[in-house]
PDB file of N, CA, C and O in Angstrom:
ATOM      1  N   UNK A   1       0.845  -1.182   0.001  1.00  0.00           N
ATOM      2  CA  UNK A   1       0.014  -0.005   0.023  1.00  0.00           C
ATOM      3  C   UNK A   1       0.896   1.222  -0.002  1.00  0.00           C
ATOM      4  O   UNK A   1       1.896   1.265   0.714  1.00  0.00           O
ATOM      5  N   UNK A   2       0.575   2.191  -0.777  1.00  0.00           N
ATOM      6  CA  UNK A   2       1.324   3.423  -0.884  1.00  0.00           C
ATOM      7  C   UNK A   2       1.090   4.263   0.375  1.00  0.00           C
ATOM      8  O   UNK A   2      -0.020   4.307   0.905  1.00  0.00           O
ATOM      9  N   UNK A   3       2.154   4.929   0.844  1.00  0.00           N
ATOM     10  CA  UNK A   3       2.011   5.671   2.123  1.00  0.00           C
ATOM     11  C   UNK A   3       1.032   6.786   2.062  1.00  0.00           C
ATOM     12  O   UNK A   3       0.431   7.117   3.085  1.00  0.00           O
ATOM     13  N   UNK A   4       0.826   7.410   0.883  1.00  0.00           N
ATOM     14  CA  UNK A   4      -0.178   8.471   0.749  1.00  0.00           C
ATOM     15  C   UNK A   4      -1.569   7.911   1.079  1.00  0.00           C
ATOM     16  O   UNK A   4      -2.381   8.572   1.726  1.00  0.00           O
ATOM     17  N   UNK A   5      -1.823   6.684   0.623  1.00  0.00           N
ATOM     18  CA  UNK A   5      -3.117   6.074   0.896  1.00  0.00           C
ATOM     19  C   UNK A   5      -3.271   5.830   2.411  1.00  0.00           C
ATOM     20  O   UNK A   5      -4.367   5.970   2.952  1.00  0.00           O
ATOM     21  N   UNK A   6      -2.180   5.468   3.083  1.00  0.00           N
ATOM     22  CA  UNK A   6      -2.245   5.265   4.527  1.00  0.00           C
ATOM     23  C   UNK A   6      -2.620   6.531   5.256  1.00  0.00           C
ATOM     24  O   UNK A   6      -3.366   6.486   6.234  1.00  0.00           O
ATOM     25  N   UNK A   7      -2.110   7.676   4.792  1.00  0.00           N
ATOM     26  CA  UNK A   7      -2.407   8.949   5.448  1.00  0.00           C
ATOM     27  C   UNK A   7      -3.928   9.209   5.393  1.00  0.00           C
ATOM     28  O   UNK A   7      -4.470   9.813   6.318  1.00  0.00           O
ATOM     29  N   UNK A   8      -4.609   8.777   4.355  1.00  0.00           N
ATOM     30  CA  UNK A   8      -6.035   9.029   4.269  1.00  0.00           C
ATOM     31  C   UNK A   8      -6.868   8.017   5.028  1.00  0.00           C
ATOM     32  O   UNK A   8      -8.006   8.307   5.399  1.00  0.00           O
ATOM     33  N   UNK A   9      -6.319   6.827   5.268  1.00  0.00           N
ATOM     34  CA  UNK A   9      -7.030   5.805   6.045  1.00  0.00           C
ATOM     35  C   UNK A   9      -6.977   6.015   7.518  1.00  0.00           C
ATOM     36  O   UNK A   9      -7.906   5.632   8.229  1.00  0.00           O
ATOM     37  N   UNK A  10      -5.889   6.629   8.021  1.00  0.00           N
ATOM     38  CA  UNK A  10      -5.667   6.792   9.451  1.00  0.00           C
ATOM     39  C   UNK A  10      -5.556   8.266   9.758  1.00  0.00           C
ATOM     40  O   UNK A  10      -5.024   9.029   8.953  1.00  0.00           O
ATOM     41  N   UNK A  11      -6.038   8.667  10.881  1.00  0.00           N
ATOM     42  CA  UNK A  11      -5.936  10.090  11.290  1.00  0.00           C
ATOM     43  C   UNK A  11      -4.482  10.525  11.332  1.00  0.00           C
ATOM     44  O   UNK A  11      -3.585   9.734  11.622  1.00  0.00           O
ATOM     45  N   UNK A  12      -4.268  11.801  11.037  1.00  0.00           N
ATOM     46  CA  UNK A  12      -2.935  12.343  11.069  1.00  0.00           C
ATOM     47  C   UNK A  12      -2.245  12.128  12.417  1.00  0.00           C
ATOM     48  O   UNK A  12      -2.838  12.342  13.475  1.00  0.00           O
ATOM     49  N   UNK A  13      -0.993  11.706  12.357  1.00  0.00           N
ATOM     50  CA  UNK A  13      -0.256  11.467  13.572  1.00  0.00           C
ATOM     51  C   UNK A  13      -0.421  10.105  14.192  1.00  0.00           C
ATOM     52  O   UNK A  13       0.117   9.858  15.272  1.00  0.00           O
ATOM     53  N   UNK A  14      -1.131   9.228  13.563  1.00  0.00           N
ATOM     54  CA  UNK A  14      -1.360   7.871  14.128  1.00  0.00           C
ATOM     55  C   UNK A  14      -0.559   6.780  13.463  1.00  0.00           C
ATOM     56  O   UNK A  14      -0.720   5.612  13.815  1.00  0.00           O
ATOM     57  N   UNK A  15       0.299   7.108  12.516  1.00  0.00           N
ATOM     58  CA  UNK A  15       1.092   6.126  11.822  1.00  0.00           C
ATOM     59  C   UNK A  15       2.528   6.159  12.332  1.00  0.00           C
ATOM     60  O   UNK A  15       3.155   7.217  12.378  1.00  0.00           O
ATOM     61  N   UNK A  16       3.046   4.985  12.717  1.00  0.00           N
ATOM     62  CA  UNK A  16       4.476   4.827  13.050  1.00  0.00           C
ATOM     63  C   UNK A  16       5.050   4.083  11.880  1.00  0.00           C
ATOM     64  O   UNK A  16       4.508   3.063  11.454  1.00  0.00           O
ATOM     65  N   UNK A  17       6.149   4.591  11.355  1.00  0.00           N
ATOM     66  CA  UNK A  17       6.864   3.927  10.286  1.00  0.00           C
ATOM     67  C   UNK A  17       8.085   3.177  10.871  1.00  0.00           C
ATOM     68  O   UNK A  17       8.941   3.751  11.543  1.00  0.00           O
ATOM     69  N   UNK A  18       8.109   1.877  10.578  1.00  0.00           N
ATOM     70  CA  UNK A  18       9.256   1.051  10.951  1.00  0.00           C
ATOM     71  C   UNK A  18      10.198   1.179   9.759  1.00  0.00           C
ATOM     72  O   UNK A  18       9.973   0.566   8.716  1.00  0.00           O
ATOM     73  N   UNK A  19      11.253   1.975   9.915  1.00  0.00           N
ATOM     74  CA  UNK A  19      12.073   2.357   8.793  1.00  0.00           C
ATOM     75  C   UNK A  19      13.532   2.452   9.199  1.00  0.00           C
ATOM     76  O   UNK A  19      13.875   3.271  10.051  1.00  0.00           O
ATOM     77  N   UNK A  20      14.409   1.627   8.607  1.00  0.00           N
ATOM     78  CA  UNK A  20      15.821   1.616   8.951  1.00  0.00           C
ATOM     79  C   UNK A  20      16.503   2.945   8.650  1.00  0.00           C
ATOM     80  O   UNK A  20      16.112   3.691   7.753  1.00  0.00           O
ATOM     81  N   UNK A  21      17.509   3.197   9.419  1.00  0.00           N
ATOM     82  CA  UNK A  21      18.325   4.407   9.257  1.00  0.00           C
ATOM     83  C   UNK A  21      19.735   4.103   9.733  1.00  0.00           C
ATOM     84  O   UNK A  21      19.899   3.347  10.690  1.00  0.00           O
ATOM     85  N   UNK A  22      20.728   4.648   9.118  1.00  0.00           N
ATOM     86  CA  UNK A  22      22.104   4.353   9.466  1.00  0.00           C
ATOM     87  C   UNK A  22      22.563   4.927  10.814  1.00  0.00           C
ATOM     88  O   UNK A  22      23.700   4.709  11.232  1.00  0.00           O
ATOM     89  N   UNK A  23      21.663   5.667  11.494  1.00  0.00           N
ATOM     90  CA  UNK A  23      22.059   6.293  12.729  1.00  0.00           C
ATOM     91  C   UNK A  23      21.251   5.869  13.952  1.00  0.00           C
ATOM     92  O   UNK A  23      21.480   6.374  15.051  1.00  0.00           O
ATOM     93  N   UNK A  24      20.318   4.957  13.769  1.00  0.00           N
ATOM     94  CA  UNK A  24      19.452   4.576  14.921  1.00  0.00           C
ATOM     95  C   UNK A  24      19.328   3.065  15.096  1.00  0.00           C
ATOM     96  O   UNK A  24      19.453   2.296  14.143  1.00  0.00           O
ATOM     97  N   UNK A  25      19.080   2.667  16.337  1.00  0.00           N
ATOM     98  CA  UNK A  25      18.832   1.261  16.628  1.00  0.00           C
ATOM     99  C   UNK A  25      17.361   0.958  16.701  1.00  0.00           C
ATOM    100  O   UNK A  25      16.949  -0.150  16.361  1.00  0.00           O
ATOM    101  N   UNK A  26      16.530   1.930  17.146  1.00  0.00           N
ATOM    102  CA  UNK A  26      15.114   1.696  17.289  1.00  0.00           C
ATOM    103  C   UNK A  26      14.438   2.495  16.157  1.00  0.00           C
ATOM    104  O   UNK A  26      14.189   3.692  16.305  1.00  0.00           O
ATOM    105  N   UNK A  27      14.146   1.833  15.038  1.00  0.00           N
ATOM    106  CA  UNK A  27      13.712   2.533  13.831  1.00  0.00           C
ATOM    107  C   UNK A  27      12.198   2.825  13.735  1.00  0.00           C
ATOM    108  O   UNK A  27      11.532   2.485  12.758  1.00  0.00           O
ATOM    109  N   UNK A  28      11.708   3.454  14.772  1.00  0.00           N
ATOM    110  CA  UNK A  28      10.261   3.783  14.820  1.00  0.00           C
ATOM    111  C   UNK A  28      10.104   5.330  14.658  1.00  0.00           C
ATOM    112  O   UNK A  28      10.548   6.109  15.501  1.00  0.00           O
ATOM    113  N   UNK A  29       9.470   5.720  13.566  1.00  0.00           N
ATOM    114  CA  UNK A  29       9.328   7.130  13.197  1.00  0.00           C
ATOM    115  C   UNK A  29       7.909   7.580  13.226  1.00  0.00           C
ATOM    116  O   UNK A  29       7.052   6.978  12.580  1.00  0.00           O
ATOM    117  N   UNK A  30       7.638   8.621  13.954  1.00  0.00           N
ATOM    118  CA  UNK A  30       6.308   9.224  14.033  1.00  0.00           C
ATOM    119  C   UNK A  30       6.250  10.454  13.169  1.00  0.00           C
ATOM    120  O   UNK A  30       7.179  10.706  12.402  1.00  0.00           O
ATOM    121  N   UNK A  31       5.193  11.227  13.264  1.00  0.00           N
ATOM    122  CA  UNK A  31       5.046  12.409  12.467  1.00  0.00           C
ATOM    123  C   UNK A  31       6.082  13.506  12.724  1.00  0.00           C
ATOM    124  O   UNK A  31       6.304  14.378  11.884  1.00  0.00           O
ATOM    125  N   UNK A  32       6.704  13.447  13.887  1.00  0.00           N
ATOM    126  CA  UNK A  32       7.710  14.443  14.245  1.00  0.00           C
ATOM    127  C   UNK A  32       9.120  13.884  14.208  1.00  0.00           C
ATOM    128  O   UNK A  32      10.046  14.517  14.715  1.00  0.00           O
ATOM    129  N   UNK A  33       9.298  12.742  13.634  1.00  0.00           N
ATOM    130  CA  UNK A  33      10.610  12.135  13.528  1.00  0.00           C
ATOM    131  C   UNK A  33      10.790  10.900  14.405  1.00  0.00           C
ATOM    132  O   UNK A  33       9.820  10.220  14.739  1.00  0.00           O
ATOM    133  N   UNK A  34      12.016  10.622  14.767  1.00  0.00           N
ATOM    134  CA  UNK A  34      12.366   9.462  15.581  1.00  0.00           C
ATOM    135  C   UNK A  34      11.611   9.498  16.908  1.00  0.00           C
ATOM    136  O   UNK A  34      11.623  10.516  17.600  1.00  0.00           O
ATOM    137  N   UNK A  35      10.943   8.376  17.273  1.00  0.00           N
ATOM    138  CA  UNK A  35      10.138   8.380  18.473  1.00  0.00           C
ATOM    139  C   UNK A  35      10.912   7.991  19.726  1.00  0.00           C
ATOM    140  O   UNK A  35      10.603   8.485  20.810  1.00  0.00           O
ATOM    141  N   UNK A  36      11.921   7.109  19.603  1.00  0.00           N
ATOM    142  CA  UNK A  36      12.647   6.650  20.767  1.00  0.00           C
ATOM    143  C   UNK A  36      14.145   6.799  20.527  1.00  0.00           C
ATOM    144  O   UNK A  36      14.660   6.397  19.484  1.00  0.00           O
ATOM    145  N   UNK A  37      14.833   7.380  21.501  1.00  0.00           N
ATOM    146  CA  UNK A  37      16.237   7.688  21.351  1.00  0.00           C
ATOM    147  C   UNK A  37      17.124   6.436  21.390  1.00  0.00           C
ATOM    148  O   UNK A  37      18.267   6.461  20.932  1.00  0.00           O
ATOM    149  N   UNK A  38      16.586   5.353  21.937  1.00  0.00           N
ATOM    150  CA  UNK A  38      17.376   4.132  22.052  1.00  0.00           C
ATOM    151  C   UNK A  38      16.559   3.048  22.717  1.00  0.00           C
ATOM    152  O   UNK A  38      15.404   3.273  23.079  1.00  0.00           O
ATOM    153  N   UNK A  39      17.147   1.866  22.882  1.00  0.00           N
ATOM    154  CA  UNK A  39      16.457   0.750  23.510  1.00  0.00           C
ATOM    155  C   UNK A  39      15.865   1.042  24.886  1.00  0.00           C
ATOM    156  O   UNK A  39      14.763   0.595  25.206  1.00  0.00           O
ATOM    157  N   UNK A  40      16.602   1.789  25.690  1.00  0.00           N
ATOM    158  CA  UNK A  40      16.133   2.075  27.032  1.00  0.00           C
ATOM    159  C   UNK A  40      14.819   2.878  27.019  1.00  0.00           C
ATOM    160  O   UNK A  40      13.953   2.676  27.871  1.00  0.00           O
ATOM    161  N   UNK A  41      14.685   3.779  26.055  1.00  0.00           N
ATOM    162  CA  UNK A  41      13.470   4.593  25.937  1.00  0.00           C
ATOM    163  C   UNK A  41      12.284   3.716  25.567  1.00  0.00           C
ATOM    164  O   UNK A  41      11.177   3.944  26.055  1.00  0.00           O
ATOM    165  N   UNK A  42      12.493   2.707  24.705  1.00  0.00           N
ATOM    166  CA  UNK A  42      11.389   1.813  24.306  1.00  0.00           C
ATOM    167  C   UNK A  42      11.011   0.910  25.466  1.00  0.00           C
ATOM    168  O   UNK A  42       9.824   0.664  25.678  1.00  0.00           O
ATOM    169  N   UNK A  43      11.962   0.416  26.213  1.00  0.00           N
ATOM    170  CA  UNK A  43      11.648  -0.345  27.426  1.00  0.00           C
ATOM    171  C   UNK A  43      10.891   0.535  28.417  1.00  0.00           C
ATOM    172  O   UNK A  43       9.935   0.092  29.053  1.00  0.00           O
ATOM    173  N   UNK A  44      11.325   1.769  28.537  1.00  0.00           N
ATOM    174  CA  UNK A  44      10.668   2.710  29.445  1.00  0.00           C
ATOM    175  C   UNK A  44       9.229   3.003  29.060  1.00  0.00           C
ATOM    176  O   UNK A  44       8.430   3.424  29.896  1.00  0.00           O
ATOM    177  N   UNK A  45       8.901   2.783  27.808  1.00  0.00           N
ATOM    178  CA  UNK A  45       7.535   2.993  27.303  1.00  0.00           C
ATOM    179  C   UNK A  45       6.673   1.733  27.533  1.00  0.00           C
ATOM    180  O   UNK A  45       5.513   1.676  27.126  1.00  0.00           O
ATOM    181  N   UNK A  46       7.274   0.728  28.196  1.00  0.00           N
ATOM    182  CA  UNK A  46       6.524  -0.482  28.534  1.00  0.00           C
ATOM    183  C   UNK A  46       6.631  -1.618  27.570  1.00  0.00           C
ATOM    184  O   UNK A  46       5.887  -2.590  27.699  1.00  0.00           O
ATOM    185  N   UNK A  47       7.516  -1.551  26.611  1.00  0.00           N
ATOM    186  CA  UNK A  47       7.679  -2.616  25.604  1.00  0.00           C
ATOM    187  C   UNK A  47       8.593  -3.718  26.204  1.00  0.00           C
ATOM    188  O   UNK A  47       9.606  -3.434  26.843  1.00  0.00           O
ATOM    189  N   UNK A  48       8.202  -4.940  25.975  1.00  0.00           N
ATOM    190  CA  UNK A  48       8.940  -6.114  26.499  1.00  0.00           C
ATOM    191  C   UNK A  48      10.436  -6.012  26.141  1.00  0.00           C
ATOM    192  O   UNK A  48      10.778  -5.793  24.979  1.00  0.00           O
ATOM    193  N   UNK A  49      11.309  -6.165  27.115  1.00  0.00           N
ATOM    194  CA  UNK A  49      12.766  -6.054  26.836  1.00  0.00           C
ATOM    195  C   UNK A  49      13.273  -7.006  25.767  1.00  0.00           C
ATOM    196  O   UNK A  49      14.170  -6.647  25.005  1.00  0.00           O
ATOM    197  N   UNK A  50      12.721  -8.212  25.690  1.00  0.00           N
ATOM    198  CA  UNK A  50      13.130  -9.162  24.640  1.00  0.00           C
ATOM    199  C   UNK A  50      12.771  -8.665  23.259  1.00  0.00           C
ATOM    200  O   UNK A  50      13.541  -8.826  22.312  1.00  0.00           O
ATOM    201  N   UNK A  51      11.598  -8.058  23.143  1.00  0.00           N
ATOM    202  CA  UNK A  51      11.197  -7.483  21.863  1.00  0.00           C
ATOM    203  C   UNK A  51      12.055  -6.277  21.521  1.00  0.00           C
ATOM    204  O   UNK A  51      12.444  -6.089  20.369  1.00  0.00           O
ATOM    205  N   UNK A  52      12.345  -5.473  22.513  1.00  0.00           N
ATOM    206  CA  UNK A  52      13.216  -4.325  22.297  1.00  0.00           C
ATOM    207  C   UNK A  52      14.594  -4.758  21.827  1.00  0.00           C
ATOM    208  O   UNK A  52      15.165  -4.152  20.920  1.00  0.00           O
ATOM    209  N   UNK A  53      15.120  -5.787  22.430  1.00  0.00           N
ATOM    210  CA  UNK A  53      16.400  -6.338  22.026  1.00  0.00           C
ATOM    211  C   UNK A  53      16.397  -6.766  20.580  1.00  0.00           C
ATOM    212  O   UNK A  53      17.363  -6.532  19.853  1.00  0.00           O
ATOM    213  N   UNK A  54      15.294  -7.406  20.150  1.00  0.00           N
ATOM    214  CA  UNK A  54      15.166  -7.892  18.795  1.00  0.00           C
ATOM    215  C   UNK A  54      15.041  -6.720  17.783  1.00  0.00           C
ATOM    216  O   UNK A  54      15.606  -6.765  16.691  1.00  0.00           O
ATOM    217  N   UNK A  55      14.311  -5.712  18.170  1.00  0.00           N
ATOM    218  CA  UNK A  55      14.183  -4.524  17.330  1.00  0.00           C
ATOM    219  C   UNK A  55      15.523  -3.814  17.174  1.00  0.00           C
ATOM    220  O   UNK A  55      15.895  -3.399  16.076  1.00  0.00           O
ATOM    221  N   UNK A  56      16.247  -3.677  18.294  1.00  0.00           N
ATOM    222  CA  UNK A  56      17.560  -3.031  18.240  1.00  0.00           C
ATOM    223  C   UNK A  56      18.536  -3.857  17.409  1.00  0.00           C
ATOM    224  O   UNK A  56      19.358  -3.299  16.682  1.00  0.00           O
ATOM    225  N   UNK A  57      18.452  -5.179  17.511  1.00  0.00           N
ATOM    226  CA  UNK A  57      19.330  -6.018  16.666  1.00  0.00           C
ATOM    227  C   UNK A  57      19.004  -5.813  15.196  1.00  0.00           C
ATOM    228  O   UNK A  57      19.910  -5.749  14.364  1.00  0.00           O
ATOM    229  N   UNK A  58      17.704  -5.709  14.862  1.00  0.00           N
ATOM    230  CA  UNK A  58      17.320  -5.468  13.464  1.00  0.00           C
ATOM    231  C   UNK A  58      17.884  -4.085  13.023  1.00  0.00           C
ATOM    232  O   UNK A  58      18.416  -3.973  11.919  1.00  0.00           O
ATOM    233  N   UNK A  59      17.774  -3.051  13.860  1.00  0.00           N
ATOM    234  CA  UNK A  59      18.296  -1.769  13.527  1.00  0.00           C
ATOM    235  C   UNK A  59      19.793  -1.809  13.277  1.00  0.00           C
ATOM    236  O   UNK A  59      20.288  -1.151  12.361  1.00  0.00           O
ATOM    237  N   UNK A  60      20.504  -2.562  14.068  1.00  0.00           N
ATOM    238  CA  UNK A  60      21.942  -2.705  13.902  1.00  0.00           C
ATOM    239  C   UNK A  60      22.264  -3.486  12.622  1.00  0.00           C
ATOM    240  O   UNK A  60      23.147  -3.101  11.855  1.00  0.00           O
ATOM    241  N   UNK A  61      21.543  -4.577  12.405  1.00  0.00           N
ATOM    242  CA  UNK A  61      21.764  -5.389  11.189  1.00  0.00           C
ATOM    243  C   UNK A  61      21.431  -4.608   9.928  1.00  0.00           C
ATOM    244  O   UNK A  61      22.127  -4.721   8.918  1.00  0.00           O
ATOM    245  N   UNK A  62      20.361  -3.811   9.987  1.00  0.00           N
ATOM    246  CA  UNK A  62      19.937  -3.045   8.805  1.00  0.00           C
ATOM    247  C   UNK A  62      21.065  -2.146   8.313  1.00  0.00           C
ATOM    248  O   UNK A  62      21.192  -1.902   7.113  1.00  0.00           O
ATOM    249  N   UNK A  63      21.877  -1.657   9.234  1.00  0.00           N
ATOM    250  CA  UNK A  63      22.932  -0.735   8.833  1.00  0.00           C
ATOM    251  C   UNK A  63      24.004  -1.384   7.962  1.00  0.00           C
ATOM    252  O   UNK A  63      24.743  -0.691   7.262  1.00  0.00           O
ATOM    253  N   UNK A  64      24.089  -2.731   8.007  1.00  0.00           N
ATOM    254  CA  UNK A  64      25.076  -3.388   7.152  1.00  0.00           C
ATOM    255  C   UNK A  64      24.488  -4.260   6.057  1.00  0.00           C
ATOM    256  O   UNK A  64      25.132  -4.495   5.034  1.00  0.00           O
ATOM    257  N   UNK A  65      23.260  -4.745   6.266  1.00  0.00           N
ATOM    258  CA  UNK A  65      22.650  -5.677   5.269  1.00  0.00           C
ATOM    259  C   UNK A  65      21.225  -5.273   4.962  1.00  0.00           C
ATOM    260  O   UNK A  65      20.326  -6.114   4.972  1.00  0.00           O
ATOM    261  N   UNK A  66      21.009  -4.024   4.694  1.00  0.00           N
ATOM    262  CA  UNK A  66      19.620  -3.518   4.517  1.00  0.00           C
ATOM    263  C   UNK A  66      18.880  -4.103   3.334  1.00  0.00           C
ATOM    264  O   UNK A  66      17.649  -4.111   3.327  1.00  0.00           O
ATOM    265  N   UNK A  67      19.579  -4.582   2.356  1.00  0.00           N
ATOM    266  CA  UNK A  67      18.882  -5.132   1.186  1.00  0.00           C
ATOM    267  C   UNK A  67      18.698  -6.638   1.208  1.00  0.00           C
ATOM    268  O   UNK A  67      18.167  -7.215   0.259  1.00  0.00           O
ATOM    269  N   UNK A  68      19.134  -7.279   2.286  1.00  0.00           N
ATOM    270  CA  UNK A  68      18.964  -8.742   2.376  1.00  0.00           C
ATOM    271  C   UNK A  68      17.498  -9.066   2.554  1.00  0.00           C
ATOM    272  O   UNK A  68      16.822  -8.417   3.352  1.00  0.00           O
ATOM    273  N   UNK A  69      16.970 -10.080   1.811  1.00  0.00           N
ATOM    274  CA  UNK A  69      15.573 -10.435   1.955  1.00  0.00           C
ATOM    275  C   UNK A  69      15.168 -10.795   3.391  1.00  0.00           C
ATOM    276  O   UNK A  69      14.036 -10.533   3.797  1.00  0.00           O
ATOM    277  N   UNK A  70      16.075 -11.386   4.148  1.00  0.00           N
ATOM    278  CA  UNK A  70      15.800 -11.713   5.547  1.00  0.00           C
ATOM    279  C   UNK A  70      15.523 -10.463   6.336  1.00  0.00           C
ATOM    280  O   UNK A  70      14.715 -10.494   7.264  1.00  0.00           O
ATOM    281  N   UNK A  71      16.158  -9.372   6.004  1.00  0.00           N
ATOM    282  CA  UNK A  71      15.962  -8.096   6.722  1.00  0.00           C
ATOM    283  C   UNK A  71      14.486  -7.662   6.624  1.00  0.00           C
ATOM    284  O   UNK A  71      13.889  -7.237   7.614  1.00  0.00           O
ATOM    285  N   UNK A  72      13.923  -7.774   5.443  1.00  0.00           N
ATOM    286  CA  UNK A  72      12.513  -7.400   5.223  1.00  0.00           C
ATOM    287  C   UNK A  72      11.575  -8.334   5.948  1.00  0.00           C
ATOM    288  O   UNK A  72      10.615  -7.883   6.571  1.00  0.00           O
ATOM    289  N   UNK A  73      11.830  -9.621   5.881  1.00  0.00           N
ATOM    290  CA  UNK A  73      10.977 -10.593   6.555  1.00  0.00           C
ATOM    291  C   UNK A  73      11.019 -10.380   8.066  1.00  0.00           C
ATOM    292  O   UNK A  73       9.986 -10.421   8.735  1.00  0.00           O
ATOM    293  N   UNK A  74      12.190 -10.158   8.587  1.00  0.00           N
ATOM    294  CA  UNK A  74      12.293  -9.898  10.052  1.00  0.00           C
ATOM    295  C   UNK A  74      11.553  -8.613  10.423  1.00  0.00           C
ATOM    296  O   UNK A  74      10.925  -8.559  11.480  1.00  0.00           O
ATOM    297  N   UNK A  75      11.610  -7.571   9.575  1.00  0.00           N
ATOM    298  CA  UNK A  75      10.892  -6.327   9.890  1.00  0.00           C
ATOM    299  C   UNK A  75       9.390  -6.627   9.986  1.00  0.00           C
ATOM    300  O   UNK A  75       8.733  -6.142  10.907  1.00  0.00           O
ATOM    301  N   UNK A  76       8.844  -7.396   9.076  1.00  0.00           N
ATOM    302  CA  UNK A  76       7.421  -7.711   9.126  1.00  0.00           C
ATOM    303  C   UNK A  76       7.086  -8.447  10.392  1.00  0.00           C
ATOM    304  O   UNK A  76       6.077  -8.151  11.031  1.00  0.00           O
ATOM    305  N   UNK A  77       7.914  -9.406  10.774  1.00  0.00           N
ATOM    306  CA  UNK A  77       7.683 -10.165  12.014  1.00  0.00           C
ATOM    307  C   UNK A  77       7.745  -9.285  13.228  1.00  0.00           C
ATOM    308  O   UNK A  77       6.917  -9.407  14.131  1.00  0.00           O
ATOM    309  N   UNK A  78       8.732  -8.385  13.265  1.00  0.00           N
ATOM    310  CA  UNK A  78       8.828  -7.477  14.410  1.00  0.00           C
ATOM    311  C   UNK A  78       7.633  -6.524  14.503  1.00  0.00           C
ATOM    312  O   UNK A  78       7.149  -6.241  15.599  1.00  0.00           O
ATOM    313  N   UNK A  79       7.178  -6.050  13.403  1.00  0.00           N
ATOM    314  CA  UNK A  79       5.985  -5.169  13.349  1.00  0.00           C
ATOM    315  C   UNK A  79       4.781  -5.928  13.968  1.00  0.00           C
ATOM    316  O   UNK A  79       4.024  -5.366  14.760  1.00  0.00           O
ATOM    317  N   UNK A  80       4.631  -7.181  13.597  1.00  0.00           N
ATOM    318  CA  UNK A  80       3.520  -7.963  14.142  1.00  0.00           C
ATOM    319  C   UNK A  80       3.648  -8.081  15.634  1.00  0.00           C
ATOM    320  O   UNK A  80       2.634  -8.045  16.330  1.00  0.00           O
ATOM    321  N   UNK A  81       4.848  -8.221  16.164  1.00  0.00           N
ATOM    322  CA  UNK A  81       5.056  -8.313  17.623  1.00  0.00           C
ATOM    323  C   UNK A  81       4.851  -6.958  18.292  1.00  0.00           C
ATOM    324  O   UNK A  81       4.408  -6.915  19.440  1.00  0.00           O
ATOM    325  N   UNK A  82       5.156  -5.852  17.617  1.00  0.00           N
ATOM    326  CA  UNK A  82       4.996  -4.544  18.207  1.00  0.00           C
ATOM    327  C   UNK A  82       3.579  -4.033  18.189  1.00  0.00           C
ATOM    328  O   UNK A  82       3.203  -3.264  19.074  1.00  0.00           O
ATOM    329  N   UNK A  83       2.767  -4.428  17.213  1.00  0.00           N
ATOM    330  CA  UNK A  83       1.430  -3.910  17.067  1.00  0.00           C
ATOM    331  C   UNK A  83       0.572  -3.981  18.303  1.00  0.00           C
ATOM    332  O   UNK A  83      -0.113  -3.005  18.606  1.00  0.00           O
ATOM    333  N   UNK A  84       0.567  -5.083  19.041  1.00  0.00           N
ATOM    334  CA  UNK A  84      -0.317  -5.120  20.255  1.00  0.00           C
ATOM    335  C   UNK A  84       0.030  -4.030  21.250  1.00  0.00           C
ATOM    336  O   UNK A  84      -0.862  -3.560  21.958  1.00  0.00           O
ATOM    337  N   UNK A  85       1.288  -3.603  21.339  1.00  0.00           N
ATOM    338  CA  UNK A  85       1.672  -2.580  22.312  1.00  0.00           C
ATOM    339  C   UNK A  85       1.207  -1.206  21.897  1.00  0.00           C
ATOM    340  O   UNK A  85       1.070  -0.325  22.745  1.00  0.00           O
ATOM    341  N   UNK A  86       0.959  -0.997  20.622  1.00  0.00           N
ATOM    342  CA  UNK A  86       0.620   0.312  20.109  1.00  0.00           C
ATOM    343  C   UNK A  86      -0.806   0.406  19.527  1.00  0.00           C
ATOM    344  O   UNK A  86      -1.229   1.482  19.106  1.00  0.00           O
ATOM    345  N   UNK A  87      -1.527  -0.688  19.503  1.00  0.00           N
ATOM    346  CA  UNK A  87      -2.752  -0.777  18.693  1.00  0.00           C
ATOM    347  C   UNK A  87      -3.810   0.278  19.028  1.00  0.00           C
ATOM    348  O   UNK A  87      -4.546   0.681  18.126  1.00  0.00           O
ATOM    349  N   UNK A  88      -3.923   0.731  20.231  1.00  0.00           N
ATOM    350  CA  UNK A  88      -4.954   1.715  20.581  1.00  0.00           C
ATOM    351  C   UNK A  88      -4.677   3.086  20.052  1.00  0.00           C
ATOM    352  O   UNK A  88      -5.610   3.867  19.864  1.00  0.00           O
ATOM    353  N   UNK A  89      -3.429   3.413  19.803  1.00  0.00           N
ATOM    354  CA  UNK A  89      -3.057   4.750  19.423  1.00  0.00           C
ATOM    355  C   UNK A  89      -2.439   4.877  18.033  1.00  0.00           C
ATOM    356  O   UNK A  89      -2.607   5.893  17.359  1.00  0.00           O
ATOM    357  N   UNK A  90      -1.703   3.806  17.600  1.00  0.00           N
ATOM    358  CA  UNK A  90      -0.961   3.934  16.342  1.00  0.00           C
ATOM    359  C   UNK A  90      -1.127   2.687  15.460  1.00  0.00           C
ATOM    360  O   UNK A  90      -1.451   1.597  15.933  1.00  0.00           O
ATOM    361  N   UNK A  91      -0.893   2.897  14.178  1.00  0.00           N
ATOM    362  CA  UNK A  91      -0.764   1.832  13.200  1.00  0.00           C
ATOM    363  C   UNK A  91       0.668   1.813  12.788  1.00  0.00           C
ATOM    364  O   UNK A  91       1.217   2.843  12.398  1.00  0.00           O
ATOM    365  N   UNK A  92       1.300   0.648  12.865  1.00  0.00           N
ATOM    366  CA  UNK A  92       2.714   0.504  12.512  1.00  0.00           C
ATOM    367  C   UNK A  92       2.799  -0.026  11.079  1.00  0.00           C
ATOM    368  O   UNK A  92       2.147  -1.013  10.739  1.00  0.00           O
ATOM    369  N   UNK A  93       3.582   0.615  10.267  1.00  0.00           N
ATOM    370  CA  UNK A  93       3.757   0.165   8.864  1.00  0.00           C
ATOM    371  C   UNK A  93       5.250   0.065   8.594  1.00  0.00           C
ATOM    372  O   UNK A  93       6.055   0.777   9.195  1.00  0.00           O
ATOM    373  N   UNK A  94       5.604  -0.823   7.688  1.00  0.00           N
ATOM    374  CA  UNK A  94       6.989  -1.006   7.262  1.00  0.00           C
ATOM    375  C   UNK A  94       7.257  -0.114   6.066  1.00  0.00           C
ATOM    376  O   UNK A  94       6.501  -0.115   5.094  1.00  0.00           O
ATOM    377  N   UNK A  95       8.328   0.637   6.143  1.00  0.00           N
ATOM    378  CA  UNK A  95       8.722   1.444   5.005  1.00  0.00           C
ATOM    379  C   UNK A  95      10.178   1.087   4.715  1.00  0.00           C
ATOM    380  O   UNK A  95      11.103   1.606   5.339  1.00  0.00           O
ATOM    381  N   UNK A  96      10.353   0.174   3.735  1.00  0.00           N
ATOM    382  CA  UNK A  96      11.726  -0.247   3.415  1.00  0.00           C
ATOM    383  C   UNK A  96      12.602   0.883   2.862  1.00  0.00           C
ATOM    384  O   UNK A  96      13.773   0.661   2.554  1.00  0.00           O
TER     385      UNK A  96
END
């Protein structure tokens, strides 16, 4: 689905983009930019530490192997695991 279409389906400010970047470990982007400064901030928001560890590992791996098919599959799996924690307020989408 094209991201412009997502903006029309969901109210403004309710989309989190799971999007790799060469400077971050927790690749969750909201309407104002990066949402969490690091793993500790995501744990502080109540996210399971094991899930945070896996997200941070993906962020680190993305920096060196961003085009590997496994990277994209892992992102989809992590999003599925993150959605229950954010479902009342946000929709998480993958933006490769």
